[in-house]
N, CA, C and O atoms as CSV, one atom per row, in Angstrom:
chain,resi,resn,atom,element,x,y,z
A,1,MET,N,N,1.323,-1.743,0.069
A,1,MET,CA,C,0.130,-0.424,0.104
A,1,MET,C,C,0.719,1.163,-0.532
A,1,MET,O,O,1.244,0.631,-1.510
A,2,SER,N,N,0.972,2.361,-0.697
A,2,SER,CA,C,1.370,3.542,-1.231
A,2,SER,C,C,1.238,4.855,-0.271
A,2,SER,O,O,0.118,5.325,-0.075
A,3,PRO,N,N,2.402,5.446,0.330
A,3,PRO,CA,C,1.641,6.130,1.523
A,3,PRO,C,C,-0.040,7.699,0.967
A,3,PRO,O,O,-0.411,8.237,-0.077
A,4,ALA,N,N,-0.318,7.733,1.959
A,4,ALA,CA,C,-1.241,9.119,1.565
A,4,ALA,C,C,-0.293,9.860,1.360
A,4,ALA,O,O,0.858,10.093,1.730
A,5,VAL,N,N,-2.018,10.571,-0.183
A,5,VAL,CA,C,-0.604,11.648,-1.174
A,5,VAL,C,C,-0.863,12.775,-0.410
A,5,VAL,O,O,-2.013,13.004,-0.035
A,6,PRO,N,N,0.257,13.662,-0.074
A,6,PRO,CA,C,-0.424,15.222,1.063
A,6,PRO,C,C,-0.771,15.898,0.732
A,6,PRO,O,O,-0.370,16.396,-0.320
A,7,THR,N,N,-2.178,16.552,1.730
A,7,THR,CA,C,-3.027,18.266,1.181
A,7,THR,C,C,-1.961,18.878,1.267
A,7,THR,O,O,-0.819,18.525,1.563
A,8,LYS,N,N,-2.500,20.018,0.931
A,8,LYS,CA,C,-2.160,21.699,0.960
A,8,LYS,C,C,-2.223,22.094,2.636
A,8,LYS,O,O,-3.432,22.287,2.766
A,9,ARG,N,N,-1.942,22.200,3.262
A,9,ARG,CA,C,-2.058,23.171,4.143
A,9,ARG,C,C,-1.858,24.978,4.460
A,9,ARG,O,O,-1.480,25.629,3.485
A,10,ALA,N,N,-2.071,25.646,5.603
A,10,ALA,CA,C,-2.487,26.499,5.421
A,10,ALA,C,C,-0.446,28.044,4.647
A,10,ALA,O,O,0.761,28.280,4.580
A,11,GLY,N,N,-1.008,28.180,4.537
A,11,GLY,CA,C,0.394,29.076,3.716
A,11,GLY,C,C,0.434,28.022,2.151
A,11,GLY,O,O,0.157,28.544,1.071
A,12,GLN,N,N,0.723,26.878,2.229
A,12,GLN,CA,C,0.395,26.076,0.619
A,12,GLN,C,C,-0.267,26.321,-0.283
A,12,GLN,O,O,-1.374,26.857,-0.218
A,13,GLU,N,N,0.261,25.993,-1.200
A,13,GLU,CA,C,-1.483,26.261,-2.591
A,13,GLU,C,C,0.002,25.253,-3.590
A,13,GLU,O,O,1.213,25.327,-3.380
A,14,TYR,N,N,-0.840,24.291,-4.776
A,14,TYR,CA,C,-0.743,23.845,-6.184
A,14,TYR,C,C,-0.450,24.440,-7.364
A,14,TYR,O,O,-0.894,25.537,-7.701
A,15,GLY,N,N,-0.055,24.072,-7.713
A,15,GLY,CA,C,1.055,24.746,-8.969
A,15,GLY,C,C,1.422,23.926,-9.805
A,15,GLY,O,O,1.388,22.732,-9.505
A,16,VAL,N,N,1.965,24.427,-11.339
A,16,VAL,CA,C,2.510,23.821,-12.015
A,16,VAL,C,C,3.688,24.738,-12.638
A,16,VAL,O,O,3.727,25.941,-12.894
A,17,ILE,N,N,4.722,23.596,-12.795
A,17,ILE,CA,C,5.741,23.248,-12.774
A,17,ILE,C,C,5.565,24.271,-14.053
A,17,ILE,O,O,4.775,23.718,-14.818
A,18,ARG,N,N,5.983,25.549,-14.601
A,18,ARG,CA,C,6.008,25.667,-16.182
A,18,ARG,C,C,7.636,26.251,-16.530
A,18,ARG,O,O,7.870,26.114,-17.731
A,19,SER,N,N,8.761,26.845,-15.786
A,19,SER,CA,C,10.029,26.226,-16.494
A,19,SER,C,C,11.239,26.700,-16.086
A,19,SER,O,O,11.498,27.843,-15.710
A,20,PHE,N,N,11.882,25.869,-16.168
A,20,PHE,CA,C,12.837,26.561,-14.978
A,20,PHE,C,C,14.311,27.756,-15.288
A,20,PHE,O,O,15.260,27.970,-16.043
A,21,LEU,N,N,13.788,28.120,-14.388
A,21,LEU,CA,C,14.993,29.017,-13.966
A,21,LEU,C,C,16.829,29.055,-14.491
A,21,LEU,O,O,17.626,29.592,-15.260
A,22,GLY,N,N,16.677,27.994,-13.346
A,22,GLY,CA,C,17.945,27.558,-13.381
A,22,GLY,C,C,18.320,28.096,-11.649
A,22,GLY,O,O,17.818,28.948,-10.916
A,23,ASN,N,N,19.459,27.103,-11.490
A,23,ASN,CA,C,19.981,27.196,-10.445
A,23,ASN,C,C,19.136,27.087,-8.848
A,23,ASN,O,O,19.101,27.695,-7.778
A,24,GLY,N,N,18.268,25.404,-9.777
A,24,GLY,CA,C,16.837,25.360,-8.924
A,24,GLY,C,C,15.552,26.777,-8.136
A,24,GLY,O,O,15.206,27.459,-7.171
A,25,ARG,N,N,15.369,26.399,-9.476
A,25,ARG,CA,C,14.655,27.937,-8.654
A,25,ARG,C,C,13.559,27.777,-10.300
A,25,ARG,O,O,14.114,28.130,-11.341
A,26,TYR,N,N,12.345,27.345,-10.370
A,26,TYR,CA,C,11.322,27.496,-11.920
A,26,TYR,C,C,10.222,28.631,-11.337
A,26,TYR,O,O,9.859,29.343,-10.400
A,27,LYS,N,N,10.036,28.219,-12.567
A,27,LYS,CA,C,8.512,29.655,-13.038
A,27,LYS,C,C,7.906,28.430,-12.741
A,27,LYS,O,O,8.264,27.455,-13.401
A,28,VAL,N,N,6.524,28.208,-11.333
A,28,VAL,CA,C,5.293,27.465,-11.012
A,28,VAL,C,C,3.871,28.916,-11.748
A,28,VAL,O,O,3.857,30.133,-11.564
A,29,GLN,N,N,3.017,28.126,-12.457
A,29,GLN,CA,C,2.086,29.159,-12.290
A,29,GLN,C,C,1.494,27.619,-11.152
A,29,GLN,O,O,1.286,26.409,-11.248
A,30,VAL,N,N,1.426,29.223,-9.693
A,30,VAL,CA,C,-0.092,28.378,-8.806
A,30,VAL,C,C,-1.324,28.181,-9.091
A,30,VAL,O,O,-1.585,28.760,-10.146
A,31,ILE,N,N,-2.115,27.704,-8.710
A,31,ILE,CA,C,-3.455,26.939,-9.061
A,31,ILE,C,C,-4.978,27.748,-8.047
A,31,ILE,O,O,-6.073,27.976,-8.561
A,32,PRO,N,N,-4.860,27.843,-7.570
A,32,PRO,CA,C,-5.725,28.810,-6.528
A,32,PRO,C,C,-6.996,27.324,-5.936
A,32,PRO,O,O,-7.663,26.971,-6.909
A,33,THR,N,N,-7.215,26.844,-5.161
A,33,THR,CA,C,-8.356,26.076,-5.975
A,33,THR,C,C,-9.368,26.220,-4.846
A,33,THR,O,O,-10.366,25.501,-4.882
A,34,ASP,N,N,-9.140,27.406,-3.474
A,34,ASP,CA,C,-10.341,28.331,-2.839
A,34,ASP,C,C,-11.164,29.600,-4.113
A,34,ASP,O,O,-11.779,30.461,-3.484
A,35,GLY,N,N,-11.234,29.776,-5.448
A,35,GLY,CA,C,-11.745,29.857,-6.051
A,35,GLY,C,C,-11.917,31.994,-5.952
A,35,GLY,O,O,-12.664,32.824,-6.471
A,36,SER,N,N,-10.575,32.041,-4.847
A,36,SER,CA,C,-11.316,33.105,-4.076
A,36,SER,C,C,-10.191,34.272,-4.815
A,36,SER,O,O,-10.301,35.404,-4.346
A,37,THR,N,N,-9.070,34.088,-5.980
A,37,THR,CA,C,-7.877,34.530,-5.952
A,37,THR,C,C,-8.105,33.669,-7.542
A,37,THR,O,O,-8.753,32.633,-7.686
A,38,LYS,N,N,-7.165,34.654,-8.939
A,38,LYS,CA,C,-7.118,34.523,-10.378
A,38,LYS,C,C,-5.172,33.165,-9.783
A,38,LYS,O,O,-4.451,33.295,-8.794
A,39,PRO,N,N,-5.107,32.466,-10.554
A,39,PRO,CA,C,-3.731,32.438,-11.344
A,39,PRO,C,C,-2.814,33.168,-11.295
A,39,PRO,O,O,-2.930,34.392,-11.344
A,40,TYR,N,N,-1.994,32.699,-11.215
A,40,TYR,CA,C,-0.546,33.779,-10.008
A,40,TYR,C,C,0.910,33.098,-10.722
A,40,TYR,O,O,0.902,31.867,-10.723
A,41,ILE,N,N,1.854,33.597,-11.182
A,41,ILE,CA,C,3.383,33.095,-11.597
A,41,ILE,C,C,3.866,33.727,-10.636
A,41,ILE,O,O,3.448,34.823,-10.262
A,42,VAL,N,N,5.259,32.795,-9.883
A,42,VAL,CA,C,5.723,33.019,-8.920
A,42,VAL,C,C,7.099,32.456,-9.390
A,42,VAL,O,O,7.395,32.174,-10.552
A,43,VAL,N,N,7.609,32.382,-8.675
A,43,VAL,CA,C,9.352,31.545,-8.358
A,43,VAL,C,C,9.923,31.032,-7.739
A,43,VAL,O,O,10.995,31.548,-7.420
A,44,GLY,N,N,9.524,29.566,-7.130
A,44,GLY,CA,C,10.099,29.099,-6.564
A,44,GLY,C,C,10.462,28.101,-5.931
A,44,GLY,O,O,9.751,27.108,-5.778
A,45,VAL,N,N,11.763,28.253,-5.423
A,45,VAL,CA,C,13.071,27.017,-4.518
A,45,VAL,C,C,13.052,25.928,-5.308
A,45,VAL,O,O,12.944,26.174,-6.510
A,46,LEU,N,N,13.122,24.840,-5.004
A,46,LEU,CA,C,13.384,23.677,-4.880
A,46,LEU,C,C,14.572,23.046,-3.963
A,46,LEU,O,O,15.421,22.353,-4.524
A,47,LEU,N,N,14.657,23.316,-2.316
A,47,LEU,CA,C,15.637,23.035,-1.999
A,47,LEU,C,C,16.279,21.121,-1.834
A,47,LEU,O,O,17.389,20.795,-1.411
A,48,ASN,N,N,15.272,20.257,-2.271
A,48,ASN,CA,C,16.236,19.725,-1.696
A,48,ASN,C,C,15.750,18.819,-3.662
A,48,ASN,O,O,14.728,18.868,-4.346
A,49,LEU,N,N,17.041,18.161,-3.851
A,49,LEU,CA,C,17.494,17.382,-5.875
A,49,LEU,C,C,16.338,16.373,-6.080
A,49,LEU,O,O,16.533,15.171,-5.894
A,50,VAL,N,N,15.117,16.864,-6.470
A,50,VAL,CA,C,14.227,16.102,-7.094
A,50,VAL,C,C,14.415,16.195,-9.076
A,50,VAL,O,O,14.903,17.072,-9.789
A,51,ARG,N,N,13.912,15.148,-9.334
A,51,ARG,CA,C,14.490,15.175,-11.167
A,51,ARG,C,C,12.422,15.711,-10.813
A,51,ARG,O,O,11.500,15.242,-10.146
A,52,THR,N,N,12.658,17.116,-11.907
A,52,THR,CA,C,11.152,17.616,-12.863
A,52,THR,C,C,11.325,17.966,-14.029
A,52,THR,O,O,12.395,18.206,-14.590
A,53,THR,N,N,9.797,18.031,-14.629
A,53,THR,CA,C,9.691,18.206,-15.872
A,53,THR,C,C,8.223,19.499,-15.731
A,53,THR,O,O,7.091,19.203,-15.347
A,54,VAL,N,N,8.597,20.629,-16.076
A,54,VAL,CA,C,7.752,21.006,-17.385
A,54,VAL,C,C,6.663,20.798,-17.493
A,54,VAL,O,O,6.241,20.629,-18.637
A,55,GLY,N,N,5.496,20.700,-16.073
A,55,GLY,CA,C,4.028,20.002,-16.437
A,55,GLY,C,C,4.164,18.974,-15.096
A,55,GLY,O,O,3.411,18.002,-15.154
A,56,ASP,N,N,4.735,19.034,-14.301
A,56,ASP,CA,C,5.117,18.749,-13.080
A,56,ASP,C,C,3.907,19.556,-12.657
A,56,ASP,O,O,3.655,20.531,-13.366
A,57,PHE,N,N,2.923,19.259,-11.375
A,57,PHE,CA,C,2.596,19.261,-10.003
A,57,PHE,C,C,3.325,19.736,-8.857
A,57,PHE,O,O,4.533,19.538,-8.732
A,58,VAL,N,N,2.551,20.422,-7.929
A,58,VAL,CA,C,4.412,21.161,-6.373
A,58,VAL,C,C,2.505,21.117,-6.284
A,58,VAL,O,O,1.400,21.030,-6.820
A,59,LEU,N,N,3.605,21.304,-4.787
A,59,LEU,CA,C,2.462,21.861,-3.718
A,59,LEU,C,C,3.770,22.627,-3.276
A,59,LEU,O,O,4.879,22.155,-3.026
A,60,VAL,N,N,3.332,23.959,-3.249
A,60,VAL,CA,C,4.638,25.530,-2.939
A,60,VAL,C,C,3.827,26.360,-1.330
A,60,VAL,O,O,2.691,26.658,-0.959
A,61,PHE,N,N,5.206,26.448,-0.802
A,61,PHE,CA,C,4.989,27.002,0.519
A,61,PHE,C,C,5.252,28.912,0.269
A,61,PHE,O,O,6.183,29.139,-0.503
A,62,PHE,N,N,4.587,30.106,0.797
A,62,PHE,CA,C,5.112,30.980,0.814
A,62,PHE,C,C,5.564,30.766,2.942
A,62,PHE,O,O,5.350,30.053,3.922
A,63,ARG,N,N,6.157,31.790,2.555
A,63,ARG,CA,C,6.131,32.861,4.079
A,63,ARG,C,C,5.674,34.265,4.123
A,63,ARG,O,O,5.744,34.966,5.132
A,64,GLU,N,N,5.272,34.586,3.154
A,64,GLU,CA,C,4.369,35.992,3.414
A,64,GLU,C,C,3.866,35.285,2.736
A,64,GLU,O,O,4.346,34.419,2.005
A,65,PRO,N,N,2.181,35.779,3.026
A,65,PRO,CA,C,0.871,35.396,1.181
A,65,PRO,C,C,1.486,36.866,0.372
A,65,PRO,O,O,2.099,37.855,0.777
A,66,LYS,N,N,0.959,36.414,-0.991
A,66,LYS,CA,C,0.733,36.843,-1.945
A,66,LYS,C,C,2.286,36.911,-1.947
A,66,LYS,O,O,2.460,37.801,-2.779
A,67,SER,N,N,3.462,36.547,-1.558
A,67,SER,CA,C,4.606,36.896,-2.033
A,67,SER,C,C,4.626,36.196,-3.166
A,67,SER,O,O,3.656,35.456,-3.330
A,68,LYS,N,N,6.018,36.218,-4.588
A,68,LYS,CA,C,5.611,36.018,-5.850
A,68,LYS,C,C,6.594,35.430,-5.683
A,68,LYS,O,O,7.276,35.126,-6.662
A,69,GLU,N,N,7.094,34.983,-4.039
A,69,GLU,CA,C,8.604,33.478,-4.451
A,69,GLU,C,C,7.918,32.714,-3.786
A,69,GLU,O,O,6.918,33.284,-3.348
A,70,ALA,N,N,8.013,31.485,-3.458
A,70,ALA,CA,C,7.803,30.493,-3.185
A,70,ALA,C,C,8.960,29.012,-1.980
A,70,ALA,O,O,10.187,28.959,-2.059
A,71,ILE,N,N,8.595,28.601,-1.575
A,71,ILE,CA,C,9.217,27.463,-1.962
A,71,ILE,C,C,9.007,26.335,-2.032
A,71,ILE,O,O,8.508,25.796,-1.044
A,72,ILE,N,N,9.397,25.282,-3.605
A,72,ILE,CA,C,8.270,24.081,-3.737
A,72,ILE,C,C,8.760,22.992,-2.641
A,72,ILE,O,O,9.929,22.963,-2.256
A,73,THR,N,N,7.754,22.090,-2.169
A,73,THR,CA,C,7.591,21.483,-0.620
A,73,THR,C,C,8.020,20.555,-1.215
A,73,THR,O,O,9.051,19.901,-1.056
A,74,ARG,N,N,6.661,20.434,-2.413
A,74,ARG,CA,C,7.264,18.490,-2.925
A,74,ARG,C,C,6.716,18.252,-4.488
A,74,ARG,O,O,5.752,19.003,-4.638
A,75,VAL,N,N,6.914,17.661,-5.427
A,75,VAL,CA,C,6.770,16.870,-6.543
A,75,VAL,C,C,5.420,16.192,-6.921
A,75,VAL,O,O,5.885,15.057,-6.812
A,76,PHE,N,N,4.390,16.011,-7.204
A,76,PHE,CA,C,4.062,15.170,-7.224
A,76,PHE,C,C,4.198,13.787,-9.123
A,76,PHE,O,O,4.469,13.977,-10.309
A,77,SER,N,N,3.888,12.814,-8.429
A,77,SER,CA,C,4.333,12.159,-9.644
A,77,SER,C,C,2.859,12.116,-10.287
A,77,SER,O,O,1.754,12.401,-9.824
A,78,ARG,N,N,3.297,11.636,-11.563
A,78,ARG,CA,C,1.821,11.101,-11.793
A,78,ARG,C,C,0.158,10.725,-11.991
A,78,ARG,O,O,-0.881,10.936,-12.617
A,79,ALA,N,N,0.995,9.821,-10.654
A,79,ALA,CA,C,-0.291,8.822,-9.827
A,79,ALA,C,C,-0.700,10.283,-8.703
A,79,ALA,O,O,-1.774,10.885,-8.701
A,80,GLU,N,N,0.152,10.488,-8.082
A,80,GLU,CA,C,0.008,11.540,-6.983
A,80,GLU,C,C,-1.247,12.890,-7.823
A,80,GLU,O,O,-2.203,13.387,-7.227
A,81,ALA,N,N,-0.986,13.089,-8.766
A,81,ALA,CA,C,-1.727,14.434,-9.126
A,81,ALA,C,C,-3.421,13.805,-9.834
A,81,ALA,O,O,-4.597,14.151,-9.713
A,82,GLU,N,N,-2.864,13.007,-10.387
A,82,GLU,CA,C,-4.382,11.594,-10.740
A,82,GLU,C,C,-5.384,11.469,-9.412
A,82,GLU,O,O,-6.575,11.709,-9.215
A,83,VAL,N,N,-4.098,10.884,-8.472
A,83,VAL,CA,C,-4.759,11.208,-6.788
A,83,VAL,C,C,-6.086,12.454,-6.006
A,83,VAL,O,O,-7.234,12.073,-5.781
A,84,LEU,N,N,-5.644,13.798,-5.722
A,84,LEU,CA,C,-5.748,15.143,-5.863
A,84,LEU,C,C,-6.697,15.627,-6.770
A,84,LEU,O,O,-7.325,16.647,-6.489
A,85,ILE,N,N,-7.013,14.621,-8.537
A,85,ILE,CA,C,-7.501,15.497,-9.581
A,85,ILE,C,C,-8.832,14.990,-8.672
A,85,ILE,O,O,-9.574,15.841,-8.183
A,86,ASN,N,N,-9.103,13.456,-8.464
A,86,ASN,CA,C,-9.863,12.403,-8.318
A,86,ASN,C,C,-10.565,13.806,-7.155
A,86,ASN,O,O,-11.373,14.702,-7.398
A,87,ARG,N,N,-9.748,13.413,-5.780
A,87,ARG,CA,C,-10.142,14.390,-4.058
A,87,ARG,C,C,-10.843,15.956,-4.756
A,87,ARG,O,O,-11.553,16.642,-4.020
A,88,ALA,N,N,-10.587,16.363,-6.067
A,88,ALA,CA,C,-11.057,17.300,-6.496
A,88,ALA,C,C,-10.523,18.693,-5.559
A,88,ALA,O,O,-10.987,19.782,-5.224
A,89,GLU,N,N,-9.253,17.911,-5.378
A,89,GLU,CA,C,-7.951,19.018,-5.005
A,89,GLU,C,C,-7.332,19.956,-6.140
A,89,GLU,O,O,-6.750,21.039,-6.194
A,90,LEU,N,N,-7.734,19.042,-6.946
A,90,LEU,CA,C,-7.207,20.520,-8.274
A,90,LEU,C,C,-7.740,19.984,-8.879
A,90,LEU,O,O,-8.273,18.932,-8.525
A,91,PRO,N,N,-7.823,20.458,-10.013
A,91,PRO,CA,C,-8.657,20.765,-11.075
A,91,PRO,C,C,-7.816,20.050,-12.519
A,91,PRO,O,O,-6.805,19.947,-13.214
A,92,ARG,N,N,-9.648,19.586,-12.156
A,92,ARG,CA,C,-8.672,18.387,-13.811
A,92,ARG,C,C,-8.193,19.194,-15.377
A,92,ARG,O,O,-7.283,18.590,-15.945
A,93,HIS,N,N,-8.725,20.524,-16.145
A,93,HIS,CA,C,-8.615,21.332,-16.265
A,93,HIS,C,C,-8.442,23.097,-16.200
A,93,HIS,O,O,-9.412,23.646,-15.676
A,94,PHE,N,N,-7.559,23.835,-16.573
A,94,PHE,CA,C,-7.589,24.435,-15.579
A,94,PHE,C,C,-6.281,25.408,-17.342
A,94,PHE,O,O,-5.400,24.934,-18.060
A,95,ASP,N,N,-6.925,26.799,-17.253
A,95,ASP,CA,C,-5.311,27.358,-17.680
A,95,ASP,C,C,-4.233,28.097,-17.675
A,95,ASP,O,O,-3.899,28.783,-16.709
A,96,LEU,N,N,-3.579,28.018,-18.788
A,96,LEU,CA,C,-2.302,28.484,-19.062
A,96,LEU,C,C,-2.704,29.856,-19.505
A,96,LEU,O,O,-3.261,30.311,-20.504
A,97,ILE,N,N,-2.049,30.514,-18.015
A,97,ILE,CA,C,-1.822,32.026,-18.146
A,97,ILE,C,C,-0.892,32.746,-18.322
A,97,ILE,O,O,0.029,32.324,-17.623
A,98,SER,N,N,-0.390,34.218,-19.251
A,98,SER,CA,C,0.563,34.507,-20.345
A,98,SER,C,C,1.842,35.020,-18.835
A,98,SER,O,O,1.478,35.676,-17.859
A,99,ASP,N,N,3.151,34.551,-19.034
A,99,ASP,CA,C,3.638,34.724,-18.270
A,99,ASP,C,C,4.250,36.013,-17.507
A,99,ASP,O,O,5.275,36.110,-16.832
A,100,ASP,N,N,3.021,37.207,-17.933
A,100,ASP,CA,C,3.608,38.083,-17.683
A,100,ASP,C,C,2.343,38.797,-16.454
A,100,ASP,O,O,2.437,39.901,-15.918
A,101,ASN,N,N,1.553,38.083,-16.315
A,101,ASN,CA,C,1.149,38.856,-14.857
A,101,ASN,C,C,1.918,37.697,-13.416
A,101,ASN,O,O,1.781,38.010,-12.233
């Protein structure tokens, strides 16, 4: 039996990796799941060496609310992302926004 897929906590949001910026930094589109805010782009820093690709779902932590910088705390496997989608914690479909937002 596989371990439970973690869900977000206070100060965390789900996101998707848009591009690699270098030095463990990624452009991440945050996918707000509460419906109160629009998606937006942040720079996410990955502290642990984990293989990532564009399109991977991640969990990001914000030290300060509405900051444009975040720490990537988890990279979800495709199977884990599907569990989150089935639990309605991640949307099955969402629009990518321009990098200018």
